[in-house]
DRENROMI-830403 format. One record per residue (C-alpha): y, z, x. Coordinates in steps of 0.05 Angstrom, whole numbers, plus 5000, padded with zeros to 4 digits. Each point is the difference from the previous one (the first is absolute). Layout:
// residues N
<y Y, z Z, x X>
...
***
This chain:
// residues 274
<y 5000, z 5000, x 5000>
<y 5063, z 4976, x 5035>
<y 5074, z 4991, x 4985>
<y 5048, z 4952, x 5034>
<y 5062, z 5033, x 5030>
<y 5046, z 4948, x 5032>
<y 4940, z 4960, x 5023>
<y 4962, z 5060, x 5025>
<y 4935, z 5014, x 4963>
<y 4990, z 5075, x 4989>
<y 4928, z 5020, x 4988>
<y 4998, z 5055, x 4949>
<y 4924, z 5009, x 5003>
<y 5020, z 5054, x 5050>
<y 5052, z 5046, x 4969>
<y 5071, z 4995, x 5026>
<y 5060, z 5047, x 5002>
<y 5069, z 4986, x 4971>
<y 5054, z 5046, x 5029>
<y 5057, z 5021, x 4954>
<y 5072, z 4991, x 5022>
<y 5047, z 5027, x 4945>
<y 5073, z 4980, x 5007>
<y 5020, z 5042, x 4941>
<y 5038, z 5066, x 5001>
<y 4958, z 5031, x 4944>
<y 4927, z 4983, x 5011>
<y 4955, z 5059, x 4985>
<y 4976, z 5012, x 5071>
<y 5041, z 4963, x 5052>
<y 5064, z 4983, x 4963>
<y 5060, z 4994, x 5047>
<y 4957, z 5011, x 5061>
<y 5019, z 4937, x 5037>
<y 5076, z 5000, x 5010>
<y 5010, z 4948, x 5055>
<y 4968, z 4941, x 5035>
<y 4968, z 5041, x 5055>
<y 4966, z 5047, x 4950>
<y 4974, z 4940, x 4960>
<y 4974, z 4963, x 5061>
<y 4968, z 5063, x 5028>
<y 4962, z 5011, x 4935>
<y 4978, z 4928, x 4996>
<y 4978, z 5002, x 5073>
<y 4957, z 5061, x 4987>
<y 4968, z 4968, x 4939>
<y 4983, z 4938, x 5039>
<y 4976, z 5041, x 5060>
<y 4953, z 5036, x 4952>
<y 4973, z 4933, x 4975>
<y 5036, z 4990, x 4934>
<y 4983, z 4930, x 4976>
<y 5059, z 4998, x 4952>
<y 5067, z 5036, x 4996>
<y 5024, z 5008, x 4928>
<y 5076, z 5002, x 4996>
<y 5032, z 5026, x 4937>
<y 5073, z 5008, x 4982>
<y 4993, z 5023, x 4927>
<y 4970, z 5068, x 4987>
<y 4944, z 4997, x 4949>
<y 4987, z 5075, x 4997>
<y 5001, z 5030, x 4929>
<y 5071, z 5004, x 4972>
<y 5028, z 4963, x 5061>
<y 5072, z 4976, x 4997>
<y 5007, z 4927, x 4979>
<y 5038, z 4958, x 5051>
<y 5029, z 4930, x 4995>
<y 4968, z 4938, x 5029>
<y 5058, z 4995, x 5049>
<y 4990, z 5070, x 5026>
<y 4925, z 4988, x 5009>
<y 5014, z 4936, x 5039>
<y 5052, z 5034, x 5043>
<y 4950, z 5055, x 5018>
<y 4942, z 4953, x 5011>
<y 5019, z 4935, x 5034>
<y 5034, z 5028, x 5063>
<y 4939, z 5042, x 5013>
<y 4952, z 4943, x 4990>
<y 5042, z 4958, x 5048>
<y 5000, z 5057, x 5051>
<y 4925, z 5011, x 4996>
<y 4981, z 4927, x 5003>
<y 5047, z 4989, x 5060>
<y 4969, z 5060, x 5037>
<y 4928, z 4990, x 4980>
<y 4992, z 4924, x 4987>
<y 4925, z 5005, x 4985>
<y 5008, z 5055, x 4947>
<y 4973, z 4990, x 4930>
<y 5053, z 5028, x 4953>
<y 4986, z 5015, x 4927>
<y 5061, z 5006, x 4955>
<y 4995, z 5052, x 4946>
<y 5042, z 4973, x 4942>
<y 4994, z 4982, x 4927>
<y 5058, z 4950, x 5001>
<y 4986, z 4926, x 5011>
<y 5066, z 4986, x 5036>
<y 4987, z 5056, x 5049>
<y 4930, z 4973, x 5012>
<y 5027, z 4930, x 5014>
<y 5054, z 5024, x 5048>
<y 4953, z 5047, x 5037>
<y 4949, z 4946, x 5012>
<y 5055, z 4953, x 5024>
<y 5018, z 5055, x 5050>
<y 4928, z 5010, x 5025>
<y 4959, z 5041, x 4951>
<y 4929, z 4976, x 4992>
<y 4978, z 5031, x 4933>
<y 5030, z 5030, x 4937>
<y 4981, z 5068, x 4972>
<y 5021, z 5005, x 4927>
<y 4993, z 5067, x 4963>
<y 5005, z 4965, x 4933>
<y 4953, z 4940, x 5007>
<y 5056, z 4955, x 4976>
<y 5017, z 5041, x 4938>
<y 5070, z 5022, x 5023>
<y 5020, z 4930, x 5021>
<y 4966, z 4942, x 4964>
<y 5019, z 4952, x 5057>
<y 4963, z 5041, x 5052>
<y 4930, z 4968, x 4998>
<y 5026, z 4929, x 4999>
<y 5047, z 5016, x 5057>
<y 4944, z 5029, x 5042>
<y 4955, z 4940, x 4983>
<y 5055, z 4954, x 5024>
<y 5008, z 5041, x 5064>
<y 4925, z 4994, x 5012>
<y 4992, z 5072, x 5025>
<y 4950, z 5054, x 4981>
<y 5019, z 5043, x 4940>
<y 4983, z 5073, x 4986>
<y 5002, z 5015, x 4926>
<y 5000, z 5073, x 4979>
<y 4982, z 5033, x 4934>
<y 5056, z 5039, x 4967>
<y 5032, z 5010, x 4933>
<y 5075, z 5003, x 4987>
<y 5048, z 5007, x 5058>
<y 5009, z 5051, x 5056>
<y 5053, z 5032, x 4957>
<y 4954, z 5012, x 4939>
<y 4928, z 4991, x 5023>
<y 4983, z 5075, x 4997>
<y 5007, z 4994, x 4925>
<y 4952, z 4941, x 4998>
<y 4937, z 5036, x 5023>
<y 4963, z 4991, x 4935>
<y 4931, z 4966, x 4999>
<y 4941, z 4997, x 4953>
<y 4955, z 4975, x 5057>
<y 5035, z 5000, x 5067>
<y 4952, z 4957, x 5039>
<y 4989, z 4950, x 4944>
<y 5075, z 4991, x 4991>
<y 5012, z 4991, x 5074>
<y 4945, z 4947, x 5005>
<y 5029, z 4964, x 4939>
<y 5070, z 5002, x 5031>
<y 4976, z 4970, x 5065>
<y 4957, z 4947, x 4965>
<y 5062, z 4976, x 4962>
<y 5047, z 5003, x 5060>
<y 4950, z 4966, x 5047>
<y 4989, z 4944, x 4949>
<y 5075, z 4989, x 4996>
<y 5008, z 5001, x 5076>
<y 4944, z 4949, x 5010>
<y 5028, z 4956, x 4945>
<y 5067, z 4998, x 5039>
<y 4965, z 4982, x 5065>
<y 4996, z 5066, x 5037>
<y 4944, z 4998, x 5050>
<y 4995, z 5066, x 5038>
<y 5002, z 5058, x 4950>
<y 4990, z 5073, x 5015>
<y 4994, z 5054, x 4947>
<y 5029, z 5071, x 5004>
<y 4979, z 5049, x 4945>
<y 5066, z 5037, x 5007>
<y 4984, z 5072, x 5014>
<y 5057, z 5042, x 4973>
<y 5031, z 4945, x 4959>
<y 4997, z 5018, x 4926>
<y 4942, z 5045, x 5015>
<y 4996, z 5076, x 5003>
<y 4960, z 5040, x 5050>
<y 4937, z 5001, x 4957>
<y 5004, z 4926, x 4987>
<y 5010, z 4986, x 5075>
<y 4935, z 5036, x 5017>
<y 4963, z 4966, x 4943>
<y 5023, z 4933, x 5028>
<y 4978, z 5019, x 5071>
<y 4933, z 5024, x 4974>
<y 4986, z 4931, x 4969>
<y 5038, z 4958, x 5050>
<y 4939, z 4958, x 5018>
<y 5002, z 4968, x 4931>
<y 5062, z 4961, x 5020>
<y 4957, z 4961, x 5049>
<y 4975, z 4960, x 4941>
<y 5068, z 4964, x 5003>
<y 4974, z 4969, x 5064>
<y 5066, z 5008, x 5036>
<y 5023, z 5043, x 5058>
<y 5019, z 5071, x 4980>
<y 5062, z 5035, x 5027>
<y 5002, z 5075, x 4992>
<y 5064, z 5042, x 5007>
<y 4983, z 5074, x 4999>
<y 5043, z 5021, x 5059>
<y 5030, z 5070, x 4990>
<y 5005, z 4990, x 4925>
<y 5009, z 5055, x 4949>
<y 4927, z 4998, x 4978>
<y 4986, z 5029, x 5069>
<y 5055, z 5051, x 5010>
<y 5001, z 5024, x 4928>
<y 4925, z 5012, x 5001>
<y 5005, z 5037, x 5067>
<y 5064, z 5036, x 4979>
<y 5044, z 4980, x 5059>
<y 5046, z 4941, x 5017>
<y 4998, z 4927, x 5020>
<y 5016, z 5022, x 5071>
<y 4935, z 5039, x 5002>
<y 4957, z 4947, x 4966>
<y 4973, z 4961, x 5060>
<y 4931, z 5034, x 5000>
<y 4993, z 4989, x 4925>
<y 5022, z 4928, x 5009>
<y 4945, z 4988, x 5051>
<y 4948, z 5031, x 4955>
<y 5018, z 4955, x 4941>
<y 5008, z 4939, x 5044>
<y 4929, z 5011, x 5024>
<y 4975, z 5002, x 4929>
<y 5039, z 4936, x 4984>
<y 4968, z 4965, x 5060>
<y 4931, z 5020, x 4976>
<y 5017, z 4970, x 4932>
<y 5023, z 4933, x 5027>
<y 5073, z 5004, x 5022>
<y 5020, z 4940, x 5042>
<y 5070, z 5024, x 5020>
<y 5026, z 5071, x 5007>
<y 5076, z 5005, x 4990>
<y 5021, z 5062, x 5038>
<y 5056, z 5038, x 5035>
<y 4952, z 5022, x 5055>
<y 4968, z 4939, x 5032>
<y 4960, z 5034, x 5056>
<y 4963, z 5047, x 4953>
<y 4984, z 4944, x 4950>
<y 4970, z 4956, x 5055>
<y 4959, z 5059, x 5024>
<y 4971, z 5007, x 4930>
<y 4983, z 4926, x 5000>
<y 4966, z 5004, x 5068>
<y 4958, z 5060, x 4980>
<y 4979, z 4971, x 4933>
<y 4981, z 4935, x 5034>
<y 4947, z 5037, x 5039>
<y 4962, z 5013, x 4936>
<y 4989, z 4925, x 4994>
<y 4976, z 4988, x 5072>
***
């Protein structure tokens, strides 16, 4: 199972790591952490040194109840950093985390290699066609509502069945529009409470019936630190535990804040298949 990133085929039969670079002041864990070019480049360097395959750059916070920002502000936060990273690390594979089609187009023009959309095209109806025209891989995530109201949308009769139906419909639309490399993300923490998140993780292997790569983003999320009764800052060990379970259930990409630890989990799990 491969995806084509700027002419480079990435084999996802062995799980890969996507490092998170948040350029927002209000992200739940690392908001406002990178205040200048040196701090940004230092973080990207460490992710690449620790074998991140992708670096996911986001300029719009999607945490619950996040502040809505304009397209102009998102562009102003994003593009200078994409330019900086591509200039410094020409071989890097950048993923742009955005639900806006214009942002997706501009970011790819500046060097991004794939688009990571929290809404699977539901918050911008031009997104899927734009990505198809750009001919880059597309991560589609399951969510309901918007970051501003999704906590009120966590109502399901059958969580897994509804998620599978959602993806079946969104994948059919994407393929109809000509999208080739599609990755699915079940959206831990997006319109799902703690109990629902653990139910989803428990049955994660069922998403493999979609026959597409599976991206999992559990890193330092509230399902970990609320269960353990501490904070996101103390949730690395819990993240590694849940990432390990996700790998055993078929995750192809781990989206994480802590690249080194995620790759260690992948290497250890791989020994079970030797």
